[in-house]
Phi, psi and omega in degrees: 000141186252118182242132173234120178251136178072103179233184176239125181230182178300139179289152166049057169297152176063025176068021181284155178256178177124183183237130175289121187243017180308304187301322180288325183271343182227140005282166001284154174293149178301142172264147181256132179226169172053046178288137182210137177248123178253104184287352178294122187269154168208090185302320185294334181267357173100016176220074180298340180245019178099193184232148176240124182247141168200165179238132171255126177269109186254125183241146175273090177075211359281133173211179187298338182244007180296132173226161175305138175249142185254209188292151175097019176288138184204162172248143176239130188285119178271331178194139171215128186256170177078016182068020180274162183227163176265113184280333180257032174293160176291123181304124177069020179295333172227158181304129180089352181048059180299138177269337180254246178298129181098349181287150184243135170240122179286149170288132182285145176284078182210165177053229178285356173254017180301327181273008182060036171216132183244102176288158175303129185096343179277154182231159178219138176275121179247118182270142176233141173234118185252122173279124185264127174283322177218162177267078179220163176304147177211156172255143177222116179245136176229157166246154180257132181231157167237122185219093178291355180245127182215182178215154182216144176270118186245119179286144175271120181245170180279330183237154178295153172068007173284330184231038183298142179240124180290137175223176179051047175069026179086003178273353177210175179212160176239137182226133180236128181210160174302136180293144176291337180201153344303155185284063175233143190287350183266007176264123182236140173256127174253117185248138179231156178280168188298341184266021179217149176233132177282133181247341178192161178226139172230144353302152184291126184282166174298323182207151177241148172212101002276178173294142182307331183288342176254013185275127179275163178299131177081000179286162174265136175254123177262127176237148181234128176249150180231029181259160174227112009276162178286149180293140175262359171211155178237148173257108183261123176263135186215167168228160186246033188260009181291155181296000000 
């Protein structure tokens, strides 16, 4: 397999926001470690020819334009050949949840990025899991972005914590479930961890409590829908700029 990590592509595909930080993070180019091929196929899960695992060690400089990077570092797939897909992409990270070009992998809140800040000279291990369509050489190019504003597709469940979705590099999660009272099925509570703030919800509900513009970090947002059928998943827009 022929692998190329970290390229430079056109900015902000799929209407995404953020800042392209390739120049700040490179050089040096990421090193690739811990490569592993699992030949066991699962066509229904997106890997009819097995899975390829590897870790990219991404460092913030040092170079002439490197500056400290804060929360929201991620890789965005610029190109992946051979019909292969990124299995460990962020769910709902881009509109349509693309599995190939446009897919997003968050930098994990681990190692020197545990504090969600990557100083000049610090590094973070970013894992990738590629679902293989065929056992052939392929190219994989990504760009590095910093985007403290994101969105996630969150399933609505009957009980809390049944459908939590990790956000902000794994440092927080979002959970949506039927509100305990009043006992009507069209009330949803969206709960977040302290390091994330909800900025909007889609489909747009009939009412918010409180309005997202007044939502504090870590608060619970209650939304009410008057549609039929009721949505079974929500697109939750959030930011990771909380202290």
